[in-house]
C-alpha angles and dihedrals in degrees: 000000000000109000124221091248093054090046090052093046092048093052090051090050090047096052092049094048094047094047090048099053115128136180091263094110105353152201137136140218134240138197126233127240109237126075127212128211099249091183094073117096095194117125110237118210122210119228114266107243124215109257113241128192115275108245120224110254111245121213115268123229120248109272110235100168145008121319107224119227112231086216143334086287091063123216121014103275118255112212123226113276094203137068102263096181095106091046096072116071134175113287110246097178107064111215120246135214110280098218121211120358126354129028120212146212112202133192139156130243132193123217120276137193127332117221142151088242131117115178090192106043098029106022118186089008112109116200093013097114139071111266113287136196112218132197133178112032109046094204100054112133140153091286099050120133132175091266092052094047093051095048105036142040134047121249139239088211104078133335109346092210089063102031101188089159104055090154114133121233125175141163137173112298116251113241124199098207090240100082100281143106113227104217113210114252092228143321126237106215124201132182112194139180140135116272120266089245094058107116086222087064101082136099117300113264138165089224099065142016116268141148094218137272110318115223137171123268101278119241111256096002110160132183146146128239137180126040112013111227094193096056100023091233115153137194104240109158088354095114095221090102130020140155128231135178114227125191089226142342091278089074103250114152122243116255098237140352118041097026096143141058120281134197095214140024093242093062090047094053094046088054089054128254110186128235109269095029122107129254106212123197115203112198125174125194128218117269104197119089129188092222092226108078136042089195137010132210089255090038087230115063097077088062128055140171116251109266099160125107117322108227121211116256093020131107095210133068115221124265117242132241095264091054103029101159123092111208131175106280129201135246118193124195104189114191127202125176112234121241132182090272095066096117087061095047113119139148123261090243089057088071089062093061110053094194093050120117112232110279097012099114100059117145139156133226120203133188113180116226108151124154101266093223095050094042087055089051095055093039093054098030100047111012102034090040091053095240137142106228120192136184092034090299114163098207090245102086093274135092136197109261111243093012096111131075106286113253132268103347103034123216122331111276130229104356112185122194129178118266105254121239 
């Protein structure tokens, strides 16, 4: 279970990262438009869908241009093809008021498969990418599509038998310089946005203050954020990605050495992060969407970080006219347990840029594939109700089974696997 100290630390990290976002690799967030009654303690049960055969994913064509969105809702929703009744359990961590600014839904994810696949940058080309660490959908591969993600694979974010979160997340694999992949211990996953009832959540206009029109997380939206491997543009001092050293996974700071925030892994290692401590990567996605495309040729330009006016008393800058829609953005806190090889740790993508400092090319790929029913629950129960939900709680008296920190021992620590040929 997440301790109070970790919750406080995470909120501190979140506030810093969100306020520091720049247009260096950008995207923005948006609220949804239906509100839930958060005062009810009744457990709501989702309808049991009729199981349907799982189709075999077919290779996707190489994307050469934008992928148009049918509407602000994104792809036509694909319903769950499994009985999710056992996947929703009573919520044991009541949500709390979110305060000013964004509300949040939070859950934990374990690490998944490693592969040299990238269904966004190299679709239909298995083995064509640098080595990636995946989490979320356990079936993600080079030929994944929204349809295949929604209808196949388990998940490392919750109970794999009831995979409500079949979204795909991946980033360059962490290598220890001694022939191993260092798998992350776990990932804290957050979705954040102002509530739909917030007066700041309305279309952009010169006549009043607003962040932009808040919309739900579109079905099937996908993008990349962080270091740009095509342009060699980094995120130094940009705030969208930074590295910290924690004394433990409870968020306590180390007594000396790497006590600050660092823009690459080399600088953190040089400052000193002791064996047994945690390297934590905080990565914040963009939150502004153009409302037109679910993907772009560069997998980035349909998204942007908010760079408009920064309004007093708000945690968010406004979106701009070319990306006027605010969607729920993500914050990832990726935890690794430090070993004696930390000075040699680097990402697989660092090896592609000879001049890159260790850890400076970190980036994240995302492809949304949530259960439409459960996504609606956390959107309405947490975000639109202006609540901060922890432990995979949905704000409606229910929680996603397996979405909290495993009790009492947490996730396995410091898993090393041989770098695949």
